[in-house]
N, CA, C and O of each residue as an XYZ file, in Angstrom:
328
protein
N       0.843     -1.167      0.000
C       0.000      0.000      0.000
C       0.891      1.234      0.000
O       1.923      1.269      0.670
N       0.486      2.233     -0.751
C       1.244      3.479     -0.861
C       0.551      4.597     -0.085
O      -0.671      4.611      0.060
N       1.351      5.524      0.403
C       0.821      6.655      1.156
C      -0.220      7.419      0.337
O      -1.220      7.886      0.882
N       0.011      7.545     -0.961
C      -0.923      8.282     -1.813
C      -2.293      7.616     -1.861
O      -3.309      8.301     -1.980
N      -2.330      6.296     -1.769
C      -3.606      5.576     -1.758
C      -4.386      5.854     -0.471
O      -5.600      6.054     -0.503
N      -3.685      5.863      0.646
C      -4.318      6.147      1.935
C      -4.830      7.584      1.939
O      -5.950      7.840      2.380
N      -4.027      8.518      1.455
C      -4.409      9.933      1.390
C      -5.674     10.105      0.547
O      -6.623     10.760      0.978
N      -5.689      9.530     -0.632
C      -6.847      9.648     -1.525
C      -8.091      9.071     -0.877
O      -9.153      9.691     -0.919
N      -7.977      7.903     -0.284
C      -9.122      7.254      0.363
C      -9.716      8.144      1.444
O     -10.924      8.379      1.466
N      -8.876      8.635      2.333
C      -9.374      9.435      3.448
C      -9.940     10.771      2.987
O     -10.936     11.245      3.534
N      -9.319     11.379      1.990
C      -9.852     12.651      1.491
C     -11.195     12.460      0.788
O     -12.024     13.369      0.778
N     -11.409     11.290      0.206
C     -12.702     11.005     -0.425
C     -13.779     10.684      0.609
O     -14.948     11.010      0.403
N     -13.405     10.057      1.701
C     -14.376      9.558      2.678
C     -14.688     10.523      3.815
O     -15.796     10.504      4.351
N     -13.732     11.363      4.188
C     -13.939     12.275      5.312
C     -14.213     13.671      4.757
O     -13.417     14.224      3.999
N     -15.335     14.214      5.145
C     -15.812     15.494      4.630
C     -14.787     16.612      4.798
O     -14.290     16.853      5.898
N     -14.479     17.287      3.698
C     -13.574     18.446      3.693
C     -12.238     18.176      4.360
O     -11.680     19.063      5.007
N     -11.718     16.973      4.213
C     -10.473     16.612      4.892
C      -9.243     17.029      4.095
O      -9.205     16.946      2.868
N      -8.254     17.474      4.833
C      -6.911     17.655      4.309
C      -6.068     16.605      5.012
O      -5.992     16.582      6.240
N      -5.438     15.742      4.239
C      -4.742     14.597      4.811
C      -3.278     14.604      4.378
O      -2.954     14.816      3.209
N      -2.419     14.369      5.342
C      -0.998     14.179      5.087
C      -0.655     12.767      5.557
O      -1.003     12.373      6.670
N       0.028     12.011      4.699
C       0.373     10.626      5.041
C       1.861     10.414      4.807
O       2.392     10.752      3.749
N       2.513      9.859      5.795
C       3.913      9.462      5.675
C       3.983      7.963      5.902
O       3.184      7.400      6.650
N       4.941      7.324      5.255
C       5.131      5.890      5.427
C       4.809      5.141      4.156
O       4.248      5.694      3.210
N       5.167      3.897      4.151
C       4.910      3.008      3.020
C       4.669      1.607      3.563
O       4.869      1.343      4.749
N       4.249      0.738      2.704
C       4.026     -0.642      3.106
C       2.816     -0.751      3.996
O       1.689     -0.543      3.545
N       3.034     -1.075      5.261
C       1.897     -1.276      6.162
C       1.978     -0.407      7.419
O       1.237     -0.638      8.374
N       2.866      0.585      7.430
C       3.051      1.443      8.605
C       2.919      2.908      8.170
O       3.726      3.403      7.384
N       1.892      3.595      8.690
C       1.612      4.955      8.249
C       1.446      5.918      9.415
O       0.991      5.543     10.495
N       1.827      7.172      9.171
C       1.624      8.269     10.100
C       0.726      9.283      9.401
O       1.063      9.786      8.329
N      -0.409      9.577     10.008
C      -1.422     10.423      9.388
C      -1.614     11.717     10.158
O      -1.542     11.747     11.386
N      -1.859     12.777      9.420
C      -2.377     14.015      9.974
C      -3.636     14.309      9.190
O      -3.599     14.452      7.968
N      -4.753     14.399      9.897
C      -6.046     14.615      9.250
C      -6.674     15.872      9.839
O      -6.847     15.986     11.053
N      -7.009     16.805      8.965
C      -7.642     18.066      9.368
C      -9.019     18.110      8.729
O      -9.146     18.042      7.507
N     -10.058     18.226      9.561
C     -11.423     18.296      9.041
C     -12.341     18.934     10.071
O     -12.174     18.745     11.276
N     -13.305     19.687      9.582
C     -14.298     20.293     10.469
C     -15.213     19.240     11.089
O     -15.911     19.527     12.062
N     -15.219     18.035     10.542
C     -16.055     16.958     11.089
C     -15.619     16.592     12.513
O     -16.400     16.004     13.261
N     -14.395     16.930     12.889
C     -13.880     16.608     14.221
C     -14.338     17.586     15.303
O     -14.117     17.339     16.489
N     -14.968     18.686     14.912
C     -15.405     19.689     15.891
C     -16.316     19.055     16.933
O     -17.289     18.383     16.592
N     -16.000     19.270     18.187
C     -16.809     18.749     19.280
C     -16.575     17.288     19.613
O     -17.219     16.750     20.514
N     -15.664     16.638     18.902
C     -15.391     15.207     19.145
C     -14.186     15.034     20.060
O     -13.191     15.749     19.949
N     -14.300     14.077     20.956
C     -13.175     13.700     21.797
C     -12.148     12.960     20.937
O     -12.499     12.458     19.869
N     -10.889     12.882     21.378
C      -9.853     12.226     20.575
C     -10.195     10.802     20.136
O      -9.905     10.429     18.999
N     -10.793     10.015     20.994
C     -11.132      8.636     20.630
C     -12.149      8.609     19.503
O     -12.033      7.795     18.587
N     -13.136      9.479     19.555
C     -14.143      9.554     18.483
C     -13.498      9.955     17.165
O     -13.849      9.422     16.112
N     -12.563     10.887     17.216
C     -11.855     11.304     16.008
C     -11.117     10.125     15.387
O     -11.159      9.924     14.173
N     -10.442      9.349     16.229
C      -9.728      8.173     15.728
C     -10.699      7.156     15.142
O     -10.409      6.541     14.115
N     -11.835      6.976     15.780
C     -12.840      6.043     15.261
C     -13.323      6.465     13.879
O     -13.540      5.619     13.011
N     -13.491      7.759     13.672
C     -13.922      8.257     12.363
C     -12.907      7.872     11.288
O     -13.284      7.437     10.200
N     -11.634      8.030     11.591
C     -10.586      7.693     10.625
C     -10.484      6.179     10.445
O     -10.454      5.685      9.318
N     -10.433      5.444     11.559
C     -10.294      3.990     11.478
C     -11.443      3.335     10.719
O     -11.248      2.311     10.065
N     -12.631      3.913     10.800
C     -13.784      3.361     10.096
C     -13.481      3.188      8.609
O     -13.933      2.225      7.988
N     -12.729      4.104      8.049
C     -12.428      4.068      6.624
C     -11.202      3.219      6.298
O     -10.976      2.873      5.138
N     -10.422      2.886      7.302
C      -9.228      2.059      7.100
C      -9.445      0.612      7.517
O      -8.592     -0.238      7.263
N     -10.566      0.324      8.148
C     -10.820     -0.975      8.762
C     -10.631     -2.148      7.798
O     -10.011     -3.150      8.155
N     -11.151     -2.029      6.604
C     -11.054     -3.141      5.650
C      -9.596     -3.453      5.311
O      -9.213     -4.619      5.215
N      -8.792     -2.415      5.132
C      -7.378     -2.616      4.810
C      -6.599     -3.145      6.011
O      -5.647     -3.909      5.851
N      -7.000     -2.742      7.198
C      -6.351     -3.254      8.404
C      -6.660     -4.739      8.559
O      -5.763     -5.539      8.824
N      -7.929     -5.107      8.393
C      -8.305     -6.528      8.509
C      -7.636     -7.384      7.449
O      -7.324     -8.549      7.697
N      -7.413     -6.817      6.262
C      -6.770     -7.566      5.178
C      -5.250     -7.634      5.344
O      -4.582     -8.383      4.630
N      -4.700     -6.854      6.286
C      -3.265     -6.852      6.516
C      -2.495     -5.875      5.646
O      -1.268     -5.815      5.726
N      -3.194     -5.108      4.814
C      -2.519     -4.125      3.966
C      -1.972     -2.969      4.801
O      -0.972     -2.347      4.442
N      -2.637     -2.695      5.911
C      -2.165     -1.696      6.870
C      -2.040     -2.392      8.218
O      -2.972     -3.043      8.689
N      -0.872     -2.239      8.826
C      -0.641     -2.890     10.109
C      -0.607     -1.887     11.254
O      -1.186     -2.123     12.315
N       0.074     -0.769     11.034
C       0.241      0.213     12.102
C      -0.132      1.602     11.599
O       0.262      2.012     10.507
N      -0.897      2.315     12.417
C      -1.307      3.676     12.079
C      -1.094      4.563     13.303
O      -1.560      4.258     14.401
N      -0.392      5.648     13.090
C      -0.273      6.693     14.090
C      -0.966      7.906     13.496
O      -0.693      8.281     12.355
N      -1.862      8.523     14.257
C      -2.584      9.649     13.675
C      -2.699     10.829     14.624
O      -2.712     10.695     15.847
N      -2.783     11.984     13.994
C      -3.064     13.240     14.674
C      -4.250     13.840     13.937
O      -4.241     13.944     12.710
N      -5.270     14.234     14.690
C      -6.481     14.786     14.082
C      -6.731     16.187     14.628
O      -6.550     16.450     15.817
N      -7.148     17.073     13.737
C      -7.364     18.468     14.100
C      -8.586     19.021     13.377
O      -8.920     18.584     12.276
N      -9.242     19.979     14.006
C     -10.203     20.803     13.277
C      -9.367     21.846     12.527
O      -8.198     22.040     12.859
N      -9.937     22.512     11.534
C      -9.168     23.552     10.837
C      -8.666     24.651     11.787
O      -7.559     25.161     11.615
N      -9.472     25.008     12.775
C      -9.067     26.035     13.730
C      -7.890     25.566     14.588
O      -6.953     26.324     14.837
N      -7.950     24.317     15.032
C      -6.842     23.764     15.818
C      -5.569     23.700     14.982
O      -4.476     23.993     15.468
N      -5.724     23.317     13.730
C      -4.569     23.212     12.837
C      -3.931     24.589     12.609
O      -2.710     24.738     12.664
N      -4.782     25.591     12.352
C      -4.269     26.952     12.142
C      -3.534     27.451     13.383
O      -2.470     28.059     13.269
N      -4.092     27.198     14.565
C      -3.463     27.622     15.819
C      -2.115     26.901     15.986
O      -1.134     27.516     16.403
N      -2.066     25.641     15.671
C      -0.839     24.855     15.797
C       0.229     25.381     14.835
O       1.400     25.479     15.200
N      -0.172     25.717     13.616
C       0.775     26.228     12.626
C       1.327     27.588     13.049
O       2.479     27.916     12.768
N       0.496     28.370     13.725
C       0.932     29.671     14.210
C       1.977     29.590     15.305
O       2.733     30.537     15.523
N       2.020     28.449     16.001
C       2.983     28.253     17.087
C       4.356     27.895     16.556
O       5.362     28.090     17.238
N       4.402     27.375     15.348
C       5.705     26.914     14.775
C       6.425     28.018     14.077
O       7.517     27.806     13.549
């Protein structure tokens, strides 16, 4: 599995998402920014992302995922700190 495939999938499935994916093979690091995360606790945010990766995880195409999820406002604030 390629990072570009994971990026495309998540951007198609998660409303207004901006996705950054690093890694190849079966180990990926994700940054997902979407307004859909507003008001969601971190676990719920992860569940939203995992829902779209579940089939690939069960098939073994993806083994490990590390993710960071942000609303657009959180992302903008974080970028301002750097």
